[in-house]
NUFI-413643 format. One record per residue: residue in one letter; x, y, z of N, C-alpha, C, O in turn. Coordinates in steps of 0.1 Angstrom, whole numbers, plus 5000, padded with zeros to 4 digits. Layout:
BEGIN
AXYZXYZXYZXYZ...
This chain:
BEGIN
M515855389503514355389502513855529500512855549493K514455629507514055769505514155809491513255879486K515255769484515455809471514455749461513955819452E514155629464513155559455511755619457511055639447T511355659469510055719471510055859464509055889458K511155929464511156059458511056039443510356119436A511655939437511655919423510255879419509755919408A509555799427508255749424507255869424506355879415K507455959434506656079434506756169422505756219417T507956179417508256259406507556209393507056289385K507556079392506956019380505456029380504856039369T504756049392503356059392502856199389501656219386E503756299390503356439389502856469375501756529374P503556429364502956459350501556399348500756449342K501356279354500156209353499056289360497856299355Q499356349372498356429379498056549371496856589370E499056619366498856739358497956709345497156789342E498256589339497456549327496056529331495056569324E495756469343494456439348493756569351492556589348E494456669357493856799360493556869347492456929346L494456869337494156929324492956869318492156939312S492956739318491756669312490456709319489456719313G490556729333489356769340488956909336487756929335F489856999333489557129329488857129315487957199312K489457049306488857029293487456979294486557029287K487256879302485856829304484956939309483756949305L485457019318484657129324484257229313483057269312M485257259304484957359294484057299283483457379275K483957169282483057109272481657079278480857029271N481557109291480257089297479157169290479257299290K478157109285477157179277476357279285475957389280Y476057249298475357349306476157469309475657579309L477457449312478357569315478457649302478357779303N478657589291478757659278477457739275477457849270L476357669278475057739275474857869283474457969278V475257859296475157979305476158089300475758199299L477358049296478358149292477958219279477958339278Y477458139269476958199257475758289259475558389252F474858239268473658319271474058459277473458559273I475058459286475458579292476158679282475858799282I476958619274477658699263476658769254476758879251N475658679250474658729241473758839247473358939241L473458819260472658919268473459049269472859159268L474759049272475559169273475559239260475459369260L475759169249475759239236474459299233474359409227L473359229236472059279234471759409241471259509236I472259409254472059529262472859649257472459759256W474159619253475059719248474559779235474559899233T474159689226473859739212472359779212471959859203G471559739221470159769221469459709209468359749205N470059599204469459539192468659409196469259309199W467359429197466459319202466359199193465859099196W466859219180466959109171467858999176467658879172M468659029185469658929190468958829199469558729203I467658849203466958749211466858619203466758509209I466858629190466758509182467858409184467758289182F469058469189470158379191470058289204470658189205F469158329213468958249225468458109222468958009227P467358089214466957949211467957879203468057759204I468657949194469757889186470757829195471257719193I471257909205472257869215471757749222472457649225F470457749227469857639234469857509226470157409231D469457529213469357409205470757349202470957229202Y471757439200473157399197473757309208474357209206F473457349221474057279232473157179238473657079244I471857189238470957099245470157009236470356889236T469257069229468256989221468856929208468456819204K469756999202470456959190469456909178469656799172K468456989176467456949165468056989152467756929141V468857099151469357149139470857139139471557159149N471457099128472957089127473457219123473557249111W473857309133474257439130475657439124476057539117T476457339126477757329120477657239108478157119109F477157289098476757209086477957159079477857059071W479157209081480357169073480957039079481956989074K480356989090480856859095479756769100478656819104K479956649099478856549103478756549118479756549125R477456539122477256539137477756409143477556299138D478356429155478856319163479956239156480456139161A480456289144481556219138482856269144482956379148P483856179145485156219151485756339143485656339131K486456429150487056549143488256509136489156439142T488356549124489656539116490456669117489856769122K491656669113492456789113491856899104491857009108V491356849093490656949083489557019090489357139090I488656939097487556999104487957089115487357199117E489057049122489557139133490057269128489757379134W490657269116491157389109489957479105489957599106V488957409099487757489095487057549107486657669106D486957479118486357529130487157649135486557759138A488457639135489357749140489257869131489157989136I489157849118489057969108487758039110487758159110I486657959111485358019112485258099125484758209125F485758039136485658109149486558239149486058339153A487758229143488658339142488058449134488158569137G487358409122486758509114485658589120485558709119I484758509127483658579134484158669146483658779147A485158619153485758699164486358829159486158929164A487158809148487858929142486759029137487059149138L485658979131484659069126483959149137483759269135I483759079148483159149159484059249165483659359168I485359209167486359299172486559429163486559539168R486559399150486759509140485559599140485759719138T484359549142483159629142482959709154482559829154L483259649166482859709179484059759187483859849195L485259709185486359749194487459819187487559939189I488259749179489459819173489659769159489159669155E490259859151490559829137491959879133492359989138A492559819124493959869120493759959108492959939099Y494560069108494560169098496060209095496960179103T496260269083497560319080497460459076496460509071I498560539077498660679073499260689059500460659058P498460729049498960729036499460869031500260879022T499060979038499461109034500161189046500161139057S500761299042501561379052500761489059501361579065S499461479059498661589065498861609080498561709085M499261499087499461509101500861509105501161489117E501761519096503261529099503461639109502761749107K504361629118505161519123504461439134505061349139T503161469137502461399148502261249144502761159150L501561229132501461099126502161109113501961209105R502960999109503761009098503360909087502860799090V503660939075503360849064504060719067505260719069G503360609066503960479070503660429084504060319088D502960519092502460469105501260379104500360399096Y501360269111500260169111499660179125500260169135L498360209126497660239138496560139142495960069133F496360119155495160049159494260169164494560249173V493060169158492060269161490960219170490360119167S490760289181489660249190488360299185488160419183K487360199184485960239181485160249193484060319193Y485560189204484860189217484960319224484160349233T486060399222486260519229485060619228484560669238Y484660649216483560729213482260659212481160709209G482360519213481160439210481160389196481260469187P481160259194481160199180479960239173478860229178R480160279160478960309151478560179145479360109139M477260149146476760029140476760039125476560149120P476959929118477059939103475859999097474759969100I476060099088475060159081474760089067473660079063T475860029062475759949050476059809053477259769052P475159729058475459589063475859489052476559389055L475459509040475659409029477059439023477059519013A478059389028479459419023480259289025480059209034I481359279017482259169018483159199031483759299032P483159099040483959119053485359159050486059109041F485859239059487359279059487759359047488959369044T486759429040487059519030486459649034485659659043H486759759027486159889030485159929019484059889019H485659999008484660038998484959978984484159978975T486159918982486559868969487159728971487959698980L486859648961487359508961488959518959489359598951P489659428966491159428964491459398949490759328943L492559458945493059438931492259508921492459488909T491259588925490459668915490459818919490859848930K490159898910490160048912488760108915488560208920S487760028910486360088911485259988914484060028914T485559868916484559768919484159768933484959738942P482859808936482459818950482559688958482259578952A482859698971482959578979481659568987481559498998F480659648983479359648991478159668981478459708969V476959648986475759688978474959768988474859739000D474259868983473559958992472059938991471260028993W471659808989470259778989469559799002468459839003I470359779013469859809027470759919033471959899033Q470060019038470760129045470060149058468860179059T470760129069470160139083470360289088471260359083K469560319098469760449104470960459112471460359118Y471560579113472760599122472460569136471460609142K473360479142473260449156474660429162475460359156R474860489173476160479180475960419194475160469201L476760319197476660249210477360339220478160419217P476960319233477660399244479160379244479660269242G479860489245481360479246481860529259481160559268L483160549259483860589272483760739273483760789284T483760809262483860959262483261009249482860939240T483261139247482961209235484161279229485161289235V484061319216485161389210485461519217484561599220K486761539220487161659227488061739218488661699209N488261869222489161959215490561899215491061849226D491261899204492561849202492761699201493861649200D491661629202491661479200492061449185491761529176I492861349183493161299170491961199166491761109174V491361229155490061149152490161089138490661159129V489660969137489460899124488060919120487160889128F487760959108486360979104486260959089487260949081N484960939084484760919070484761059063484161159069F485361069052485561199045484161249041483461189033P483761369047482361409045481961429031480861399027V482861489022482461519008482961398999483061418987G483161279005483561168998482361078993482560958990D481161138993479961068989480061038974479460938969T480761118967480961098952482461108949483161208954V482961018941484461018938484660988923483860908917A485661048917486160998904487160888907488260918913S486960768902487760658906489260668903490060608910L489560748892491060758889491660888894492860908892S490860968901491361088907490861108921490361208925Q491061008929490461008943491161088953490661118963A492361128949493161218958492561358960492761418970Q491761398949491061528950489561508952488961408947S488961598959487561598961486861608948487161688939Y485761528946485061528934484461668931484361718920Y483961728942483361858941484361968937484062058930E485561958942486662048938486962028923487262128916L486961898919487261868904486161938896486461998885C484861928900483861988892483962138892483662208882R484362198904484462348904485662388895485562498888K486662308894487862348887487662318872488162398863Y487062208868487062168854485662158848485562148836G484662178856483262168851482762028852483461928849R481462008857480861878860480861798848481161678848K480461848837480261778824481561708820481661598816N482661788821483961738817484461618826485061528822V484161638839484461528849483761408846484361298845W482461418843481561298841481961238827481861118825D482361318817482661268804484161218803484561178792D484861228814486261198814487061278803487761218795N486761408803487261488793487961608799487761728795V488861588808489561688815491061698811491761608810Y491361828807492761848802493261968810492562058814E494661978811495262088818496562118811497262028806E496862248810498062298803499162318813498862378823F500362278810501462298819502762318810503162228803K503262438812504562468804504362448789505262388783G503262488784503062488769502562358764502362338752K502362258773501962128768500562098775500262138786T499762018768498461988773498361838777498861748770Y497961818789497961678795496461638799495661728804K496161518796494861468800494861418814495861348818I493861458822493761408836492661308836491561348835P492961178838491961078838491061088850491461098862M489761078848488761088859488260948862487960918874G488060868852487560728854486060728857485360828854K485560628863484160608866483760688879484560698888I482560748878482060828889481360738899480360668895L481760728911481260638921480560708932480960818936V479460648937478660708948478860608960478660488959R479160668972479360588984478460628996478360748998P477960539004477260579016478160619027479460609025I477660669038478460729049479660639053480760679053D479360509057480360429063481260369052482160289056K481060399039481960349029482760459022483460439012K482660579028483560689023484960659028485160589038D485960729022487360709026487560749041486760839046N488460689048488760719061489860829062490960809055Y489660929069490661039071491061039086490260999094V492261099089492661119103493161259104494061299097K492561339113492961479115492861509130492461419138R493261629134493061669148491761749149491461839140C490861719159489661799160489961929168490261929180V489962039161490362169167489162239173489362319182A487962209168486762269174485662169174485462089165I484862169185483762079187482462159186482462279185A481362089186479962149185479862259195480062239207G479362379190479162489199480262589200480062699205D481462549195482662639195482562739184481862719174T483262849186483462949175484962939172485762969181L485262919160486662899155487163019147486363079139L488363059150489063159142490463119139491263089149V490963119127492363099123492863229120492463299110K493863279127494463409125495963399123496663359132N496363429111497863419108498363279111499463259115G497563179108497963039109497662979123497762859124E497363059133497163009146495662999149494863079145V495262889156493862859159493462919172494162899182F492262979172491663039184490262969185489462979175I489962919197488662859200488062949211488562959222N486862999207486163089217487063199222486963239234G487963249214488863359217490163319224490963399227V490263189227491463139233492363059224491862979216Q493663089223494563029214494762879217494862839229Q494762799207494962649208496262629216497262699214K496262519224497562479231498662459221498362419209D499862479225501062459216501162309212501162219221L501362289199501562149194503062149189503262219179S503962079195505362089192505562029178506562079171D504761939173504961879160504261949149504261899137K503562059152502862129142503862189131504962239135Q503462189119504262239108503662349100502462349098F504462439095504062539085505162539074506262499076K504762599063505762609052506562739053506062839058Y507862729050508762839051509462869037509762769030T509562989034510463029023511863039027512163099037I512762969020514162959024515062989012514762939001V516063069014517063099003518363069009518763119019T519162989001520462949005521563028998521163108989D522763009002523863088995524263008982525363048976G523562908978523862828966524462698970524462608962Q524862678983525362548987524162458990523262498998A524262338985523162238987523062199001524062189008I521862179006521562129019521961979020521461899012N522761949030523261809032522061719034521161749042K522061599027521061499029520861459043519761419047K521961449050521861409064521061509073520361459082I521161629069520361729077518861709074518061709084Y518461679062517161639059516661519067515661519072S517561419067517261289074517161319089516161259095D518061399095517961419109516661499113516161479124M516161579104514961659106513761579102512561629103S513861459097512761369092511961439081510761429081I512661509072512061569061512061469049513161429045S510861429044510761329035511361369021511561479018E511661269013512161289000511161358991511561438983E509861328994508861398986508861548989508761628980D508961589002509061729006510361799000510361908996Q511461718999512661768994512461798979512961908974E511861708972511561728957510661848955510861928946M509561858963508661968962509262108966508662208962A510362098973510962228978511362318967511362438969I511762258956512262338945511162368934511462428924Y509962318937508862338927508562478923508362508911P508562578933508262718929509262768918508862838909Y510562738920511462788910511362718896511462788886L511062588897510862518884509662568876509662558864M508762628883507562688877507662828873506762888869S508862888875509063028874508663088861508263208860E508763018850508463078837506963108835506563168825N506163068844504663088843504363238842503563278834I505063318851504763468850506063548850506163658853G507163478845508363548843509263558856510363608855G508663518867509463528880509263398887509963298884I508363398897508063268903506563258903505863358899T505963148906504563128905503763228913504363278923F502563258909501763358916501663338931501963418939M501363208935501163178949502463208957502363268967E503563168951504863188959505263328959505863378968E505063398947505363538947504663618958505163708964F503363588959502563658969503063648983502963738991I503563528986503963509000505363549004505763549015Y506163578994507563618996507663769000506863848996S508663799009508863939012509664009001510263938993P509564139001510264218991511764188991512464208981E512264149003513764129004514264028994515464018991L513363938989513763838980514363888967515063818960T514064008964514564068951516164078952516764088941N516664068964518164068965518863938964520063928965Y518063828962518563698962518363628949517463658941N519263528946519063448934518063338937518163258945L516963348929515863258931516163108928515363018931A517263088921517662948918518062878931518162758932N518262958942518662898955517462898965517662888977L516262908959515062918967514362788970514362698961L513962768982513262638986511962678994511962789000V511062588994509862599002509662469009509462369003L509762469023509762349031508762359042508662469049P508162249046507362249058508262219070509062119069L508162299080509062289092508362299105507362379106T508762219115508362249128509062369134510062409128I508662419145509462529152510862489154511762569152E511062369159512462319162513262319149514462359149N512762269138513562259126513762399120514762429114F512762489122512962629117514062689124514962759118Q514262669137515362729145516662679140517662749139K516662549136517962489131518362549118519462579116F517362559109517662629096518062769098518962819091K517462839107517662979109519163009113519763109110S519662909121521062929126522062869117523262889119A521662809106522662749097523362859089522762959084S524662839086525462939080525162959065525363069060N524662859059524362869044522962919041522562929030I522162949052520762999050520863159051521163209061K520463219040520563369039519163429042519163549046F518063359040516763419042515863299046515863199039I514963329056513963229059512763299065512963379074K511563269060510363339065509163249064509063179053R508363249074507163159073506063219064505963339062I505463139056504363179047503063209054502563119062V502563329052501263359058500463439048500963549044K499363389044498463469035497663569043497163529053P497463689038496863789047495363779047494663719039V494763859057493363869058492763929045493364029040G491663879041490963939029491363879016490763899006Y492463789016492863729004492063599002492263509011K491263588992490363468990490963358982491463388970E491063238987491463128979490163048974489363018983P489963028961488662968957488362828962487262788962Y489462758966489262618970488962608985488762498990I488862728992488662729006487162739009486462819003F486662659019485262659023484862799027485662869034P483662849023482562779017482362799002481262788997H483462828995483462838980482462938974481862908964T482363048981481463158976482363258968483463278971P481763318958482563418950482763538958481863588965V483963598956484363718962484963808952485863768945N484463928950485064018940485864128947485664158958Y486764188939487564298944487464408934487764398922V486864528939486564638931487464758934487664788946I488064818924488764938926487765058927487365108917N487465088940486465188942487065308948488265318950D486165408951486665538957487465518970488465588972Q486965428978487665408991489065358989489965398996L489165268980490565208977491465318971492665328975I490965398962491765498955492165598966493365648965N491265638975491665728985492765678994493665748998F492565548998493665479006494965478999495965509005I494965438986496265438979496865578978498065588979G495965678978496465818977497265858990498165938990T496765799002497565819014498865759014499765799022L499065659006500365589005501265658996502465678999D500765708985501565778975500565858966499865798958T500565988967499666068959499866058944498966078937A501066018940501366008926500565898920500465888907L500065798928499365688922497865718919497265638913I497365828925495965858923495565868908494565798905P496165938900495765948885495765808879494865778870L496765728882496865598876495665508880495065448871F495365508893494165428897492865488894491865418894E492765618891491565668886491165608873489965588870T492165568865491865498852491265358854490665298845Y491565298866491065168869489665168877489065068879R489165288880487965308888486865218882486565228871G486165138892485065058888485364918883484464838881I486664898880486964768875486864658886487264678897S486264548883486064438893486764318889486864278877F487464258899488164128897487564018904487264028916D487263908897486563798904487463698910486963588914N488763728911489663638918490763718924491163818919S491363668935492363738943493663758934494363858935K493963658926495163658918495263778909496263848909D494263798901494263908891494364038898495064138894F493564058909493564178917494964208922495464318922Y495564098928496864108934497964158923498664248926V497864088912498864128901498764268897499764338895T497464318895497264458891497764558901498464658898L497564528914498064618925499564618925500264718926K500164498925501564488928502464548916503564598919K501964538904502764588893502664748893503464808886N501764808901501664948900502065018914502265138914I502164938924502564998937503864938942504264828940N504665028947505964998952505964878962505064868970D506864788961506864658969506764688984505864628990S507564778989507464799003506164859008505664819018L505564949000504164989003503164889002502264869010F503264808991502264698989502264599000501264569005F503464539003503564439013503164489027502664409036A503464619030503064669043501564699045501164709056N500864699034499464739034498564639027497464669024T499064519025498264419018496864389023495864389016E496864379037495564339043494564449041493364419037Q494964579042493964689040493564699025492364729023L494464679016494164679002493064578998492164608991F493264459004492264349001490864379008489864359002T490964419020489764439028488864559022487664539021I489564669019488764779014488064759001486964798999S488664678992488164658979487264538978486564518968Q487064458989486364338988484864348988484364428996T484164278979482764268980482364118980482964038974G481364088989481063948991481563899004482463969010S481163779008481463729021482463619021482663559010F483163589032483963469034485163469025485463379018A485963579025487263589018488263529027489063599033W488263399028489163319037490263249030490063219018N491263209037492363129032492863039043492363039054E493962959040494462859050494862929063494762869073D495463049062496063119073495163209081495263239092N494163259074493163349080491763299076491263319064F491063239085489863169083488863199094489263179106G487663229091486663249102486463399105486963489098P485663429116485163329126484063249121483263289112L483963129126482963029122482362949134483162899142W481062949135480362879146480162739142479662709130I480462639150480362499147478962449152478662459164P478162399143476762359147476662249158477562159159K475662269167475462179178474062129178473062199175A473861999180472561929180471562009189471862039201G470362039184469362109192469462259192468462329196E470562319187470662459186469962519174470062459163T469362629175468662689164469362819160469662899169I469562849147470162969143469163039132468362969126S469363169131468663239120469463209107470763209107I468763179096469463159083468963259073467763289072T469963309066469663409055470463369043471263269044T470263429032471063399020472563439022473363389015D472863519032474263559035474963439042476063409038N474363379052475063279060474763139055475363039060L473763119046473362989041474562909035474562789037P475462969027476662889022477362809032477962709029L477362859045478162789055477362659059478062559063Y476062659059475362549064474462469054473762379058Q474462509042473562449032473862299030472962219028R475162259030475462119029474962039041474461919039I475062099052474462029064472962009063472461899064I472262119059470862109058470362009048469461929050K471062009036470561929025471161789024470461699023N472461779026473161649025473261569037472961449037Y473661629048473961559061472661529069472561439076E471661629067470461609075469161589066468061589071N469461559053468461509044467161589043466061539044N467361719041466161809038466261849024467261849017T465061899018465161959005465362109008464862169018L466162168999466562309001466562378988467162338978E465862498988465762578976465862728980465462768991V466362808971466362958973465563018961466062998950K464463078964463663138954463263278958462763308969N463563378949463263518951463863568964463263638972N465063518967465863558979465263508992465563559002E464363408990463863339002464263199003464363128992I464463139015464963009016463762909019462962939028Y463662799012462662709014463262569018464162519012I462862519030463262389035462062299036461162329043N462162189029461062089028459762159023458662129028G459962259014458762319008458262439015457362509009S458762469027458262589034459262689036460462659037I458862819036459762929039460362909052459662889062A461762929053462462909066463363029069464063079060T463263079081464163179086465063139097465963209101T464763019102465562959112465862809109465162749101Y466862749115467062609113467662549126468462609133T467062429130467562359142468362239138467862149130F469562229143470462119138470161989145469761989157K470261879138469861749143470961669149470761579157Q472261709146473361639152474561729154474561839149D475561689162476761769164477661759152477661669144Y478561869151479461879140480861909146480961969157Y481861889138483261909143484061969132483761959120F485162039136486062099126487462039128488062049139M487961979117489161899118490261969110489962029099M491461969115492662029108493861929109493961869119G494661929099495961859100496961939107497062059106D497861869114498961939121500061989111500762089114N500061939099500861989088500062099081499462069070R499962219087498962319084498962359069497862399064H500062359062500062409048500062289038500162309026N499862169043499862049035498761959039498961839041S497562009042496461929047495161969041494762089043A494461889034493161909029492161879040491861759042D491661979047490861949059489662039059489162079048S489062059071487762129072487862269066486862329062R489062329065489162459059488862449044488462549037F488962329038488662309024487262259021486662299011W486662179030485462119027484362129038483262069037G484762189049483662219059483662119071484662069075F482462109076482262039089482261879087481961829077V482561819099482461669099481261639108481261669120P480261569103479061529111479461419121480361339119E478661419132478861319142478761179136479461089140D477861159127477661019122478760969113478760859108H479761059110480961029102482160989111483160939106I481960999124483060969133483260819134482360749137V484560779132484860629133485460599146485060499153G486460669151487160639163488360729165488560829159T489260689174490460759177491660669178491460549183P492860699173493960609173494460579187494460669196L494760449190495260409203496760419204497360479212F497360349194498860349194499360299180498560249172I500660329178501260299165501960159167502860149175W501460059160502059919162503159899152503959799154L503259969141504359959132504560089125503560159122S505760129121506060249114507160229104508260189108T506960249091507960229081508260359073507360439071N509460369069509960489062510160439047511160369044K509360489038509460449024510660499017511060449007D511360599023512560659017513760569020514860589014K513660479030514860389033514760259025513660219022V515960209022515960089013516159959021515259879020P517159939029517359819037516159799046515759899053I515659679047514459659055514559699069513659749076F515759679075515959709089516059859092515859909103Q516359939081516360079082514960139079514660249084K514160059072512760109069511960129082511060219083I512160039092511260049104511760159113512960169116R510860239117511160349127510960289141509860299146W511960229146511860159158511460239170510760189179N511760369170511360459181509860489181509360549191R509160459171507760489170506860369173505660379175L507460249174506760129176506060129190506660169200F504760099190503960089202503860229210503860229222T503960339202503760469207502360499209501560489199G501860549220500460589222500260719215501160799213T498960739211498660859203497760949210497461059205R497160909221496160999228496761129233495961229234K498061129235498661259240499461329230500061429233L499361289217500161359207499561489204500061559195
């Protein structure tokens, strides 16, 4: 009898569970409970977003659950039994709306396409980016195809949005603000205009290099090793703030900071940036002729692209009969004792540098550092700097070698409008050891004009802060003119050496929002704020949370492509 009772009890348990489950389903379908839940969710969203237009959803929710005057689910007949197709339609619509809300307010998936943050973030990393950390930015261009960014899939220039409606910038409350050394995703500030077939380069840099008319006429050509090549520009596109390309860099300076890059190292308000173990610089390397083992490259996670580019300086050697100007400038005089056919230029972390330095087949290795006073034309703020062979320079050269005075007397008064020509003139007349030991003084003494900066020596530069007022002159205007005109929407003119803002003479300016200075951890292979300036607060998208997938394009078998050790790696402490 006991066994029968036990068996009977066991048989009733599934039925009880089924009844309990059925009771839960009935509870969840209770229209009054659902009404209260949806009212609370809508109220919380209204408070968070501050968007009072959401009040309109309260009567809609009430009608959907209680009065049922309008058939809000128009794709199915009211009170008709649900079919499988209708259930799938319901699920897809619900999932789409939920995903759109999550993507707009909470998190979004991104991928790393370039090596500017190597080795911190690597090409092929797939990230989840938090929008709620700094507060989600409300859509500025609301009329867009869902789940696209700026271009329709399978096209190169067809916009996925229309800019008929542009809303004012608004950011919802977040958990924190952007801090020094945060990794930040943002809209590319100078990406408001792009050449559709040359989007890897800034449109403004293309215009400076080739001329605006040539870029717009798609009439750009470049000579390389005696041959002329056409560089396609394609259609010129204009994009609003939230439809500009997404970039990811490290925020090295925040609003109110003063930044200085000295010999490649970052100083904020006079204090050196904390050590970043994955930070990379380029190094000049000369081997004994023995090829570097592929396994060594693999163990150091040096990409095939970097390996191919490593021999680029030597392949370009016929340009000036030795090696390219840029590379010649950064090499030490000791290189004259080595065969340049064995020369490489590689981006390395400190750890990888130490490994190369101790390798038996490495004969020479030195970090690339461009000196103070050497102006690169592509570096912000893109102002002209001339180098003049003046009395002060001739006197200084005389202290190095009196025999050089008569020679440089013949150059007196000659002005060079770029660093390259000035460098070549000095180097061909001054002994290598004297030239390289005194490069900084030679450039500084002869320099006329402001902001002779490069990737390794940049600044000092103050980062604008909302509400702060500065004096503006024609001297410092190049630093802030894009902010005044483009980011803060003022009219700006300079007439008779006087600055006019919105039609009135201005000697001061008060900034309307905060700005940031972003740099890539791959310091010599990153187009960042050193190239195009400040990142406005309204361009901030969010910060990476973690890497959910990482693939290596250099690997062939699928199981080798995945970097298993990077999966679900948090990024906030990188």
